C-alpha positions in Angstrom: 93.7 140.2 83.7 96.4 140.3 86.4 98.8 137.4 86.6 99.5 138.2 90.2 98.5 135.9 93.0 95.2 137.1 94.6 95.1 137.0 98.4 91.6 137.5 99.7 91.4 139.7 102.9 88.8 139.4 105.6 89.3 142.1 108.2 87.5 142.1 111.5 87.1 145.4 113.4 86.4 149.0 112.5 88.7 151.1 114.7 91.9 153.0 114.0 93.9 149.8 113.4 91.3 148.8 110.8 92.0 152.1 109.2 95.8 151.6 109.3 95.5 148.0 107.9 93.0 149.0 105.2 95.2 151.8 104.1 98.1 149.3 103.7 96.0 147.0 101.6 95.0 149.8 99.3 98.6 151.2 99.1 100.6 148.1 98.6 99.6 147.4 94.9 101.1 150.6 93.7 104.0 151.0 96.1 105.1 147.4 96.1 104.2 147.3 92.4 106.7 144.7 91.4 105.3 142.2 93.9 103.7 139.0 92.5 100.6 139.3 94.8 97.5 141.5 95.0 95.4 141.9 98.2 91.7 141.6 97.4 89.5 143.3 100.1 86.7 140.7 100.2 84.9 141.4 103.5 84.9 143.5 106.7 83.2 142.5 109.9 81.9 144.3 113.0 79.7 143.7 116.0 76.7 144.8 114.1 75.8 144.8 110.4 75.2 148.6 110.5 78.8 149.2 111.7 80.2 146.8 109.1 78.3 148.5 106.3 79.6 151.9 107.3 83.2 150.5 107.4 82.7 148.7 104.1 81.9 152.0 102.4 84.6 153.9 104.2 87.4 151.4 103.6 86.1 150.0 100.3 85.6 146.3 101.0 83.3 144.2 98.8 81.1 142.8 101.6 80.0 143.8 105.1 79.2 141.0 107.6 78.1 141.0 111.3 80.5 139.1 113.5 83.5 137.1 112.4 82.2 133.6 111.7 80.9 134.3 108.2 84.1 136.0 107.2 86.1 132.9 108.3 83.8 130.6 106.4 83.9 132.7 103.2 85.8 130.7 100.5 87.1 133.9 98.9 88.9 134.9 102.1 92.5 133.6 102.5 93.8 135.9 105.3 91.9 136.8 108.5 93.1 140.2 109.8 92.1 140.7 113.4 91.7 144.3 114.5 88.8 143.5 116.9 88.9 144.0 120.6 91.7 142.3 122.5 89.4 139.9 124.2 88.3 138.5 120.8 91.8 137.7 119.5 91.8 134.2 120.8 88.4 132.8 119.5 88.8 134.5 116.1 92.4 133.3 115.6 91.6 129.8 116.7 88.6 129.6 114.4 90.6 131.0 111.5 93.5 128.5 112.0 91.1 125.6 112.3 89.8 126.5 108.8 93.3 126.7 107.4 93.2 130.5 107.0 96.3 132.7 107.4 96.1 135.0 110.4 97.3 138.6 111.1 96.5 139.5 114.7 97.1 142.8 116.3 98.9 142.9 119.6 98.6 141.7 122.3 98.2 138.2 120.9 96.0 137.3 124.0 95.2 138.6 127.5 97.0 135.9 129.4 99.8 133.5 128.9 97.6 130.4 128.8 95.6 131.7 125.8 98.8 133.0 124.1 100.3 129.5 124.4 97.1 128.0 123.0 97.3 130.2 119.9 101.1 129.6 119.6 100.5 125.9 119.6 97.6 126.1 117.1 99.7 128.1 114.7 102.6 125.7 115.0 100.3 122.8 113.9 98.9 124.8 111.0 100.4 125.2 107.6 99.0 128.7 107.4 101.0 131.8 108.2 100.4 133.6 111.5 101.8 137.0 112.4 101.4 139.5 115.3 101.1 143.2 114.6 104.4 144.5 116.1 104.6 147.1 113.4 107.7 149.0 114.8 109.8 146.1 113.5 109.2 147.6 110.1 110.4 151.2 110.7 113.5 151.8 108.6 115.6 153.1 111.5 114.8 150.1 113.6 115.7 147.6 110.9 119.0 149.5 110.3 119.8 149.3 114.0 119.2 145.6 113.9 121.5 145.2 110.9 124.3 147.2 112.7 124.0 145.1 115.9 123.8 141.8 114.0 126.8 142.7 111.9 129.0 143.0 115.0 129.8 146.6 114.2 128.4 147.8 117.5 130.3 145.1 119.5 128.8 143.5 122.5 125.4 144.8 123.7 125.5 146.1 127.3 122.1 147.6 127.9 118.7 148.3 126.4 116.8 151.3 127.8 113.3 151.8 126.4 110.2 153.8 127.1 106.7 153.8 125.7 104.9 156.7 127.3 101.4 158.2 127.0 99.4 160.6 129.2 95.8 159.5 128.8 95.6 158.8 132.6 98.1 161.3 133.8 95.6 163.6 135.4 93.7 162.2 138.4 90.4 163.9 137.5 90.2 162.0 134.2 87.1 159.7 134.3 87.6 156.0 133.9 85.5 156.0 130.8 88.3 157.8 128.9 91.0 155.3 130.0 91.5 152.6 127.3 93.7 150.6 129.7 91.2 150.5 132.6 88.0 149.4 131.1 86.3 148.4 127.8 87.6 146.1 125.1 91.3 147.0 125.8 91.0 147.3 129.6 93.8 144.9 130.3 96.4 147.3 131.7 99.3 149.3 130.3 101.8 146.4 130.3 99.7 144.4 127.8 98.4 147.5 126.0 101.7 149.2 125.1 104.4 147.6 127.2 104.3 144.6 124.9 105.6 146.9 122.1 108.7 148.0 124.0 109.3 144.4 125.1 109.1 143.2 121.5 111.6 146.0 120.5 114.0 144.7 123.2 113.7 141.1 122.1 113.9 141.9 118.4 117.1 144.1 118.7 119.0 142.5 121.6 117.7 138.9 122.0 115.8 136.7 124.4 114.9 137.9 127.9 115.7 135.3 130.6 115.0 137.1 133.9 112.7 139.9 135.0 111.8 142.0 138.0 110.1 145.3 138.6 106.9 147.1 139.4 103.4 147.4 138.0 101.9 150.3 139.9 98.3 151.6 139.8 98.9 155.3 140.8 95.2 156.3 140.8 93.3 153.5 142.5 90.1 155.4 142.5 88.7 157.2 139.4 85.6 159.2 138.7 83.0 157.4 136.7 79.4 158.0 135.5 78.1 155.8 138.3 80.4 157.4 140.9 83.8 156.6 142.2 85.2 153.4 140.7 88.1 151.2 141.7 90.9 150.9 139.1 92.5 147.4 139.2 94.7 147.5 136.1 98.3 148.6 136.0 98.9 152.2 134.9 102.7 151.8 134.5 105.2 149.0 133.8 108.7 149.2 135.2 110.7 146.2 134.1 114.3 145.3 134.7 115.6 142.5 132.5 118.6 140.3 131.9 119.0 139.0 128.4 120.4 135.6 127.4 123.6 137.3 126.1 124.0 138.9 129.6 122.9 142.4 128.4 120.7 144.2 130.9 117.5 146.1 130.2 115.3 148.8 131.8 111.9 149.1 130.1 109.1 151.5 131.1 105.6 151.8 129.7 103.2 154.4 131.2 99.8 155.9 130.6 100.5 158.6 133.3 103.4 160.4 131.6 102.0 164.0 131.4 102.6 165.6 128.0 103.5 162.4 126.2 101.0 161.3 123.5 102.7 158.3 121.9 106.3 158.6 122.8 108.5 155.6 122.2 112.3 155.9 122.5 115.1 153.4 123.1 118.9 153.6 123.5 121.2 150.6 123.2 124.7 150.9 124.7 127.3 148.6 123.2 131.1 148.0 123.5 131.8 149.8 120.3 129.2 152.5 120.3 125.5 153.3 120.9 122.2 153.6 119.0 119.3 155.8 119.8 115.8 155.9 118.2 112.8 158.2 118.9 109.5 157.3 117.3 108.6 161.0 117.1 111.6 161.4 114.8 111.3 158.0 113.1 113.3 159.0 110.0 116.5 159.2 112.0 118.8 156.9 113.8 121.4 158.4 116.1 124.6 156.4 115.9 127.8 156.8 118.0 130.9 154.7 117.0 134.1 154.6 119.0 136.1 154.6 115.8 135.2 157.9 114.2 136.6 158.4 110.7 137.8 161.8 111.8 139.8 161.7 115.1 138.9 165.2 116.2 135.2 164.8 115.5 133.4 162.4 117.8 129.9 162.1 119.1 126.6 160.9 117.9 125.8 161.2 114.2 122.1 161.6 113.2 121.5 159.4 110.2 118.6 160.2 107.8 117.4 156.7 107.0 115.7 157.5 103.7 118.7 156.9 101.4 118.5 154.1 98.9 122.1 154.7 97.8 123.1 153.8 101.4 121.0 150.7 101.4 118.5 151.9 104.0 115.6 149.5 104.6 112.5 149.8 102.5 113.8 152.8 100.5 113.7 150.8 97.3 109.9 151.2 97.3 109.4 154.6 98.9 110.4 158.2 98.1 113.7 159.8 97.0 116.2 160.4 99.9 115.2 163.0 102.4 111.5 162.7 101.6 110.4 161.4 104.9 108.0 158.6 105.7 105.6 158.3 108.6 103.9 156.0 111.2 101.5 154.4 108.7 104.4 153.3 106.4 105.5 150.7 109.0 102.1 149.0 108.7 102.4 149.0 104.9 105.9 147.5 105.1 104.7 145.0 107.6 101.7 143.8 105.7 103.7 143.7 102.4 106.1 141.4 104.2 103.3 139.1 105.3 101.7 138.9 101.8 105.2 138.3 100.3 105.7 135.4 102.6 102.3 133.9 101.9 102.7 134.3 98.1 106.3 133.1 97.9 106.5 130.6 100.8 109.1 132.7 102.7 109.8 132.6 106.4 108.1 135.3 108.5 110.9 135.4 111.0 113.2 137.1 112.0 111.7 140.3 110.6 108.0 139.4 111.1 106.7 138.7 114.6 105.4 135.1 114.8 102.8 133.8 117.3 105.8 132.5 119.2 107.0 136.1 119.6 103.5 137.1 120.6 103.4 134.3 123.2 106.9 135.2 124.6 106.0 138.9 125.1 103.0 137.9 127.2 105.0 135.3 129.1 107.5 138.1 130.0 104.6 140.3 131.3 103.0 137.3 133.2 106.4 136.5 134.8 106.8 140.2 135.7 103.4 140.0 137.5 104.6 137.0 139.5 107.9 138.7 140.3 106.1 141.8 141.6 103.8 139.7 143.8 106.8 137.8 145.2 109.1 140.8 145.5 112.0 139.2 143.7 113.5 138.6 140.2 112.1 135.6 138.3 113.5 133.4 135.6 111.5 133.1 132.5 110.1 129.6 131.9 109.2 129.4 128.2 107.1 126.3 127.4 
């Protein structure tokens, strides 16, 4: 009989994020093997019982249920994991918080700032934990970069330049049915769909954003569709200029029309004592330039392999020997392990984990950008 604290998991959704989260729950017990908790995969829910049964078998949950209400009511479920369509985040999270359940909600937290604030406020009134799925906070190179900035080693931050690029809509003959950002459960535009990730990276690494301006273009306003030509109303690209509270500046781009880019996220941070560069497609490395090089005649960027426990690299106490690389899915495992550790040991989610406050603020930034674009000027953020 295990003496570890059991945390019952109720996951809602069956898509690729459900796969990533389920993989984490199965992996955590033997990777984070010294932890004092164990995830118990109680139930998985989907729109139909047939879908849920298939997912139950595939992901090895104990029960399959149609919808989400029965999962929230299940006394064996402690944590509601929301991998359902974006439009369902609000009702599921509100219902879960009302029952005193912990909530892990994939991004974006909501589709508009009013709903995001509603969730933020509900979470603040609850004693349960609530976290948003900004998984890139849990990549080793990203955490190392934050440590270097927070330590003062990099000096004052001047500028954050970040891109999150995909090419799903790059070709103008692509029918609307294939565009995740233009229709269906995630049809809320590129800014909310992937722009929120690069916004969260900027906030996590540099600090709060106070002023924004930019563009939210729809480059292909008419798309082919099964029923004929269809108007596209959602943004296909986000171009955001930002001023941070510490007077750093930022240029952030998210795009679904970047030909050749499948899931390209890259950022560069320029500071008074050096620079940092990260590329998701090479996520085991952080490029570091420091003004004070230990060898005067050798200057320039150093590519640091961030898999070295003997160099105190983040998360390497649970993963592989140095040089044995980790992948995209490991960030989800680290992220969920952090949440379960906080639940089990009454630890604070922040600053590493993204709270519902963080989720709300990312959407407030996008909402303010929309207003700035309409008015043709920069706008101050008004966080409530």
